[in-house]
C-alpha positions in Angstrom: -58.6 -12.0 -4.4 -57.1 -14.9 -6.3 -53.5 -13.5 -6.5 -53.7 -12.5 -2.9 -54.7 -16.0 -1.9 -51.9 -17.5 -4.0 -49.3 -15.1 -2.5 -50.6 -16.1 1.0 -50.3 -19.8 0.2 -46.8 -19.3 -1.2 -45.7 -17.4 1.9 -47.1 -20.0 4.3 -45.4 -22.9 2.3 -42.1 -21.0 2.6 -42.5 -20.5 6.3 -43.3 -24.2 6.8 -40.3 -25.3 4.8 -38.1 -22.9 6.8 -39.4 -24.3 10.1 -38.9 -27.9 8.9 -35.3 -27.1 7.9 -34.7 -25.5 11.2 -36.1 -28.5 13.1 -33.9 -30.9 11.0 -30.8 -28.8 11.7 -31.5 -28.7 15.4 -32.2 -32.5 15.6 -29.0 -33.3 13.7 -26.9 -31.0 15.9 -28.3 -32.5 19.1 -27.8 -36.1 17.8 -24.3 -35.4 16.7 -23.4 -33.7 20.0 -24.9 -36.5 22.1 -23.3 -39.2 20.0 -19.9 -37.6 20.1 -20.0 -37.0 23.8 -21.2 -40.5 24.5 -18.5 -42.1 22.3 -15.7 -40.0 23.9 -17.1 -40.9 27.4 -17.2 -44.6 26.6 -13.7 -44.4 25.1 -12.4 -42.8 28.3 -14.2 -45.3 30.5 -12.7 -48.2 28.4 -9.2 -46.7 28.8 -9.7 -46.4 32.6 -10.9 -50.0 32.8 -7.9 -51.1 30.7 -5.6 -49.3 33.0 -7.3 -50.9 36.0 -7.0 -54.4 34.4 -3.4 -53.8 33.1 -1.9 -53.0 36.6 1.2 -55.2 37.2 0.5 -57.9 39.7 4.0 -59.1 40.9 4.5 -62.4 42.7 5.7 -60.6 45.7 2.6 -58.5 46.1 0.4 -61.1 47.8 0.6 -59.2 51.0 -0.9 -56.0 49.6 -3.0 -54.0 51.9 -6.8 -54.0 52.1 -6.8 -50.3 51.7 -5.5 -50.4 48.1 -8.1 -53.0 47.2 -10.9 -50.9 48.7 -9.6 -47.8 46.7 -9.6 -49.8 43.5 -13.1 -51.1 44.2 -14.3 -47.5 44.9 -12.8 -46.3 41.7 -14.5 -49.1 39.7 -17.8 -48.3 41.4 -17.4 -44.6 40.5 -16.7 -45.6 36.9 -19.8 -47.8 36.8 -22.0 -45.1 38.4 -20.8 -42.5 36.0 -21.5 -44.9 33.1 -25.0 -45.5 34.4 -25.7 -41.8 34.9 -24.5 -41.0 31.4 -26.6 -43.8 29.9 -29.7 -42.7 31.9 -29.2 -39.0 30.9 -28.8 -40.1 27.3 -32.0 -42.2 27.3 -33.9 -39.4 29.0 -32.7 -36.9 26.5 -33.7 -39.2 23.6 -37.2 -39.8 25.1 -37.7 -36.1 25.7 -36.5 -35.3 22.2 -38.8 -37.9 20.6 -41.8 -36.6 22.6 -41.2 -33.0 21.6 -40.8 -34.0 17.9 -44.0 -36.0 17.9 -45.9 -33.1 19.6 -44.5 -30.6 17.1 -45.5 -32.9 14.2 -49.0 -33.3 15.5 -49.4 -29.6 16.0 -48.0 -28.9 12.5 -50.5 -31.3 11.0 -53.4 -29.7 12.9 -52.3 -26.3 11.8 -52.0 -27.5 8.2 -55.5 -28.9 8.3 -56.9 -25.7 9.8 -55.1 -23.7 7.2 -56.5 -25.8 4.4 -60.0 -25.5 5.9 -59.6 -21.8 6.1 -58.5 -21.6 2.5 -61.4 -23.7 1.3 -63.9 -21.5 3.3 -62.3 -18.4 2.0 -62.5 -19.6 -1.6 -66.1 -20.6 -1.1 -66.8 -17.2 0.4 -65.2 -15.4 -2.6 -67.2 -17.6 -5.0 -70.4 -16.8 -3.2 -69.5 -13.1 -3.1 -69.0 -13.2 -6.9 -72.3 -15.0 -7.4 -74.1 -12.5 -5.2 -72.5 -9.6 -7.1 -73.7 -11.1 -10.4 -77.2 -11.7 -8.9 -77.2 -8.1 -7.7 -76.3 -6.8 -11.1 -79.0 -8.9 -12.7 -81.6 -7.7 -10.1 -80.6 -4.1 -10.8 -80.9 -4.6 -14.5 -84.4 -6.1 -14.0 -85.4 -3.2 -11.7 -84.2 -0.7 -14.3 -86.1 -2.5 -17.1 -89.3 -2.6 -15.0 -88.9 1.0 -14.1 -88.6 1.8 -17.8 -91.7 -0.4 -18.5 -93.6 1.5 -15.7 -92.6 4.8 -17.2 -93.8 3.7 -20.6 -97.1 2.5 -19.1 -97.6 5.8 -17.4 -97.0 7.6 -20.7 -99.5 5.4 -22.3 -102.0 6.1 -19.5 -101.5 9.8 -20.0 -102.0 9.5 -23.7 -105.1 7.3 -23.2 -106.6 9.9 -20.8 -105.9 12.7 -23.3 -107.5 10.6 -26.0 -110.5 10.1 -23.7 -110.9 13.8 -23.2 -110.5 14.5 -26.9 -113.1 11.8 -27.7 -115.6 13.2 -25.2 -115.1 16.7 -26.7 -115.5 15.3 -30.2 -118.7 13.4 -29.2 -120.2 16.6 -27.8 -119.2 18.4 -30.9 -120.8 15.7 -33.0 -124.0 16.1 -31.1 -124.0 19.8 -31.7 -122.5 20.0 -35.2 -121.5 16.8 -36.8 -119.6 18.3 -39.7 -117.7 20.8 -37.6 -117.0 18.2 -34.9 -115.6 15.7 -37.5 -113.2 18.4 -38.9 -112.1 19.4 -35.4 -111.7 15.8 -34.4 -109.6 15.1 -37.5 -107.4 18.1 -36.8 -107.0 17.2 -33.1 -106.3 13.5 -34.0 -103.7 14.6 -36.5 -102.1 16.9 -33.9 -102.0 14.3 -31.3 -100.6 11.7 -33.6 -97.9 14.1 -34.7 -97.1 15.0 -31.1 -96.9 11.3 -30.2 -94.7 10.5 -33.1 -92.5 13.5 -32.3 -92.3 12.4 -28.7 -91.5 8.9 -29.6 -88.9 10.0 -32.1 -87.3 12.3 -29.5 -87.2 9.5 -26.9 -85.6 7.1 -29.4 -83.0 9.8 -30.4 -82.3 10.4 -26.7 -81.9 6.6 -26.1 -79.5 6.3 -29.1 -77.5 9.3 -27.8 -77.3 7.8 -24.3 -76.1 4.5 -25.8 -73.4 6.4 -27.8 -72.3 8.3 -24.8 -72.1 5.2 -22.7 -70.0 3.5 -25.4 -67.7 6.5 -25.5 -67.4 6.5 -21.7 -66.6 2.8 -21.8 -64.0 3.4 -24.5 -62.4 6.1 -22.4 -62.4 3.9 -19.3 -60.9 1.0 -21.4 -58.1 3.3 -22.7 -57.3 4.5 -19.2 -57.2 0.9 -18.0 -54.8 0.0 -20.8 -52.5 2.9 -19.9 -52.5 2.0 -16.2 -51.9 -1.7 -17.1 -49.0 -0.8 -19.4 -47.5 1.5 -16.7 -47.8 -1.3 -14.1 -46.3 -3.8 -16.5 -43.3 -1.5 -17.1 -42.9 -1.0 -13.4 -43.1 -4.7 -12.7 -40.5 -5.4 -15.5 -38.1 -3.0 -14.0 -38.6 -4.4 -10.4 -38.2 -7.9 -11.7 -35.0 -7.1 -13.5 -33.6 -5.3 -10.4 -34.6 -8.3 -8.2 -33.0 -10.8 -10.6 -29.7 -8.8 -10.7 -29.6 -8.3 -6.9 -30.3 -12.0 -6.4 -27.6 -13.1 -8.8 -25.0 -10.7 -7.3 -26.0 -11.8 -3.8 -25.9 -15.5 -4.6 -22.5 -15.1 -6.4 -21.0 -13.3 -3.4 -22.4 -15.8 -0.9 -21.0 -18.7 -3.0 -17.6 -17.1 -3.3 -17.4 -16.4 0.4 -18.5 -20.0 1.2 -15.9 -21.4 -1.2 -13.2 -19.2 0.3 -14.0 -20.2 3.8 -14.2 -23.9 2.9 -10.9 -23.8 1.1 -9.2 -22.0 4.0 -10.6 -24.5 6.5 -9.6 -27.4 4.3 -6.1 -26.1 3.9 -5.8 -25.5 7.7 -7.1 -28.9 8.5 -4.8 -30.6 6.0 -1.8 -28.8 7.6 -3.0 -29.9 11.0 -3.4 -33.5 9.8 0.1 -33.5 8.3 1.6 -32.1 11.6 -0.3 -34.7 13.6 0.9 -37.5 11.3 4.5 -36.4 11.7 4.0 -36.3 15.5 2.6 -39.8 15.3 5.5 -41.0 13.3 8.0 -39.5 15.8 6.1 -41.1 18.7 6.1 -44.5 17.0 9.9 -44.2 16.3 10.5 -43.3 20.0 8.3 -46.3 21.1 10.3 -48.6 18.8 13.6 -47.2 20.1 12.5 -47.7 23.8 11.4 -51.3 23.0 14.8 -52.0 21.5 16.5 -50.5 24.5 14.4 -52.6 26.8 15.2 -55.8 24.8 18.9 -54.9 25.0 18.7 -54.4 28.8 16.8 -57.7 29.2 19.4 -59.5 27.1 22.2 -58.0 29.2 20.4 -59.1 32.4 19.9 -62.6 31.1 23.6 -62.7 30.2 24.5 -61.6 33.7 22.3 -64.2 35.4 23.6 -66.9 33.1 27.2 -66.2 33.7 26.5 -66.4 37.4 29.1 -64.0 38.7 30.3 -64.5 42.2 30.1 -60.8 43.0 27.0 -59.3 41.3 27.3 -55.8 40.3 24.3 -54.4 42.0 24.9 -50.9 40.7 24.7 -52.1 37.1 21.6 -54.1 37.9 20.0 -51.1 39.5 20.9 -48.9 36.5 19.5 -51.5 34.1 16.3 -51.8 36.2 16.0 -48.0 36.3 16.4 -48.0 32.5 13.6 -50.6 32.2 11.3 -48.5 34.4 12.1 -45.4 32.4 11.4 -47.2 29.2 8.1 -48.5 30.5 7.1 -45.0 31.6 8.2 -43.5 28.3 6.1 -46.2 26.6 3.0 -45.4 28.7 3.4 -41.6 28.1 3.9 -42.2 24.4 0.8 -44.5 24.2 -1.3 -41.8 26.0 0.0 -39.1 23.6 -0.8 -41.4 20.7 -4.3 -41.9 21.9 -4.8 -38.2 22.4 -3.5 -37.5 18.9 -5.8 -40.1 17.5 -8.8 -38.5 19.3 -7.7 -35.1 17.9 -7.6 -36.7 14.5 -11.1 -38.1 14.9 -12.4 -34.7 16.1 -10.8 -33.0 13.2 -12.4 -35.4 10.7 -15.8 -34.9 12.4 -15.4 -31.1 12.2 -14.3 -31.4 8.6 -17.4 -33.5 7.7 -19.7 -31.0 9.5 -18.2 -28.1 7.6 -18.6 -29.9 4.3 -22.3 -30.7 5.1 -22.9 -27.1 6.2 -21.4 -25.8 2.9 -23.5 -28.2 0.9 -26.6 -27.0 2.7 -25.7 -23.4 2.0 -25.3 -24.2 -1.7 -28.6 -26.0 -1.8 -30.3 -23.0 -0.1 -28.8 -20.6 -2.6 -29.9 -22.9 -5.5 -33.5 -22.9 -4.1 -33.5 -19.1 -3.8 -32.4 -18.9 -7.5 -35.1 -21.3 -8.5 -37.8 -19.3 -6.6 -36.6 -16.1 -8.3 -36.9 -17.8 -11.7 -40.4 -19.0 -10.8 -41.4 -15.5 -9.9 -40.1 -14.2 -13.2 -42.1 -16.9 -15.1 -45.3 -15.9 -13.1 -44.8 -12.2 -13.9 -44.4 -13.0 -17.6 -47.6 -15.1 -17.5 -49.4 -12.2 -15.8 -48.1 -9.9 -18.5 -49.4 -12.2 -21.3 -52.7 -12.4 -19.5 -53.0 -8.6 -19.3 -52.2 -8.3 -23.0 -54.9 -10.7 -23.8 -57.3 -8.8 -21.6 -56.4 -5.6 -23.4 -57.1 -7.2 -26.8 -60.4 -8.6 -25.4 -61.4 -5.1 -24.3 -60.5 -3.6 -27.7 -62.6 -6.2 -29.4 -65.5 -5.5 -27.1 -65.2 -1.7 -27.8 -65.3 -2.4 -31.5 -68.4 -4.6 -31.1 -70.1 -1.9 -29.0 -69.4 0.7 -31.7 -70.8 -1.6 -34.3 -73.8 -2.4 -32.2 -74.5 1.3 -31.5 -74.3 2.1 -35.2 -76.7 -0.8 -36.0 -79.1 0.4 -33.3 -79.0 4.0 -34.8 -79.7 2.7 -38.3 -82.5 0.4 -37.1 -84.1 3.2 -35.1 -84.0 5.5 -38.2 -85.5 2.8 -40.4 -88.1 1.9 -37.9 -89.1 5.6 -37.4 -89.4 6.1 -41.2 -91.4 2.9 -41.6 -93.7 3.8 -38.7 -94.2 7.3 -40.1 -95.2 5.9 -43.5 -97.5 3.3 -41.9 -99.1 5.9 -39.6 -99.7 8.2 -42.6 -101.4 5.4 -44.4 -103.5 4.3 -41.4 -104.4 7.8 -40.5 -107.3 7.9 -43.0 -108.6 4.5 -41.9 -108.3 5.5 -38.3 -110.4 8.7 -38.9 -113.1 6.5 -40.6 -113.1 4.0 -37.8 -113.1 6.7 -35.1 -116.8 6.9 -34.8 -117.2 3.2 -34.4 -114.3 2.8 -31.9 -115.5 5.8 -29.8 -118.1 3.7 -28.1 -115.8 0.7 -27.3 -112.8 2.8 -26.5 -114.1 3.9 -23.1 -114.6 0.3 -22.0 -111.3 -0.8 -23.4 -109.5 2.0 -21.7 -111.0 1.3 -18.3 -110.1 -2.4 -18.7 -106.5 -1.4 -19.7 -106.2 0.9 -16.7 -107.3 -1.8 -14.3 -104.9 -4.3 -15.9 -102.1 -1.8 -15.8 -102.7 -1.1 -12.2 -102.6 -4.8 -11.4 -99.4 -5.3 -13.3 -97.8 -2.3 -11.5 -98.8 -3.7 -8.2 -97.5 -7.2 -9.1 -94.2 -5.6 -10.2 -93.9 -3.7 -6.9 -94.4 -6.9 -4.9 -91.8 -8.8 -7.0 -89.4 -5.9 -6.4 -90.0 -6.1 -2.7 -89.4 -9.9 -2.7 -86.2 -9.4 -4.6 -85.0 -6.8 -2.2 -85.7 -9.0 0.8 -83.9 -12.0 -0.8 -80.9 -9.7 -1.6 -80.9 -8.5 2.0 -80.9 -12.1 3.3 -78.0 -12.9 1.0 -76.1 -9.9 2.2 -76.6 -11.0 5.8 -75.3 -14.4 4.9 -72.2 -12.9 3.3 -71.6 -10.8 6.4 -71.7 -13.9 8.5 -69.2 -15.6 6.2 -67.0 -12.5 6.4 -67.2 -12.7 10.2 -66.2 -16.4 10.0 -63.2 -15.6 7.8 -62.2 -12.9 10.4 -62.4 -15.6 13.1 -60.2 -17.9 11.0 -57.6 -15.1 10.6 -57.6 -14.6 14.4 -57.2 -18.4 14.8 -54.2 -18.3 12.4 -52.6 -15.6 14.5 -53.0 -17.7 17.6 -51.5 -20.6 15.7 -48.5 -18.4 14.9 -48.2 -17.7 18.6 -48.2 -21.4 19.4 -45.4 -21.9 16.8 -43.3 -19.2 18.5 -44.0 -21.0 21.8 -42.7 -24.2 20.3 -39.6 -22.4 19.1 -39.0 -21.1 22.6 -39.3 -24.7 24.0 -36.7 -25.8 21.4 -34.4 -23.1 22.7 -34.9 -24.3 26.2 -34.1 -27.9 25.0 -30.9 -26.6 23.4 -29.9 -25.0 26.7 -30.5 -28.4 28.4 -28.4 -30.1 25.8 -25.7 -27.5 26.4 -25.7 -28.5 30.1 -24.8 -32.0 29.2 -21.2 -31.2 28.2 -20.7 -29.8 31.7 -21.8 -33.0 33.3 -19.5 -34.9 30.9 -16.6 -32.6 31.9 -17.3 -33.4 35.6 -17.3 -37.1 34.8 -14.0 -36.7 32.9 -12.5 -34.9 35.9 -13.6 -37.8 38.1 -12.0 -40.3 35.7 -8.8 -38.2 35.7 -8.7 -38.2 39.5 -9.3 -42.0 39.4 -6.4 -42.4 36.9 -4.2 -40.2 39.1 -5.0 -42.4 42.1 -4.3 -45.5 40.0 -0.9 -44.1 38.9 -0.1 -43.3 42.5 -0.9 -46.9 43.5 1.1 -48.2 40.6 4.1 -46.1 41.7 3.8 -47.3 45.2 3.7 -50.9 44.0 6.8 -50.3 41.9 8.6 -48.8 44.9 7.7 -51.9 46.9 8.8 -54.1 44.1 12.1 -52.2 43.9 12.5 -52.5 47.6 11.9 -56.3 47.6 15.1 -57.2 45.5 17.2 -54.9 47.7 16.0 -56.8 50.8 16.7 -60.0 49.0 
């Protein structure tokens, strides 16, 4: 049970780590997306507000219509409303995200606590089962010993009954013929003693043979276990080697692929950056050239006004004014293109940073996989050493059992020889004391029978009590087993809740994916507002152009 529990713990830890990594990735993606969208939106709103504030207000535009002011106010209100809606949506998303994260953390803590409790209960249950098995073995050993004692007592009772019968026959013979009865009694006593000695010797020989057979069986079982364990060790070695090779090849391939992808992406992004830098340089040169032209035109206009010609050349003035307008338009277009290129550069840098972080995470994951494979190899080597130590321990126990069986056989032989010599010596004395003990033997035998019956009854009662206690312990173990089954079902339900939380995370991702749509809609509104502003500016320029003509 211990390796299974360890495997289950390791699997659960890996699953929790994977879930935590997944949650961290999701949260980082959502935060990056929301921050990027929010920053771009604010940047666009700021550009629109700058355009609104930077509209040229000529001196001759005091009589502008109320409609244009109302349009500008409406545009400003739309911009403010879009800003407020964006901020409100962002705050709501943050609150919802924090709420879901707290709920998931609390549920994970509860699941961890339940899992720890289940592990502790399972360990206690296994310990109790081991204790109960040990108690059961002890009880069985005691029962066998008591059964053996009961069998020996029954053999003694039979021998005592036979001795009583023989004594009664001898007493009757003594009353009839004392001499003949003594001889017959001696012969019968010798026969009975020889039979008893023979029976005891045979029983001891049988016991020694049984002990030797049990030792041989245990030896065979130990050898079979050794073979099985060696085969299992070889299989595990081969499997571990294959796993290590596969993991190394897979990790190398993944690392090479990731490196290639990163290098290709870095090269592409560097090329794009260089192209964008060149474009920026071109645009800046164009802006500088347009500024120079504008300064030249302004200088020419100043010269014309200073000279104070009598007949102004309106055509040249119009051409110069047109050049100024064209230069301003070109300047605005170039500034817009410059801003777009800067935004593209920022996006490229963000994508580059994200790719770098993703590659680093992949490398860390591969390193963790390699470390886990190395840990597994170390664990297998430890198990192999443990199995070798167990084999050595079993061999030592087999040698000790052999020595013990030989010692038991030697002791049994010596004891039998010594008992035979003692019995031969005491046979003569026992024949002499037979007459004296015949009277007291009947009373002693009856007393022994009663004591034996009492002891057998007491042993039976103790055996019943032990059986009842064992049954109660078995019922308690069954209840603990049922409790562990309930805990397993509870774990399955917890896994279901985890899958439900994952589904909720997917729904939250869908909601976050809807945010870019809203942002695009707001951008479209801002674009329409900028178009309207450009139209108003063009109208004002036309009116400004018309005013000098009228003058």
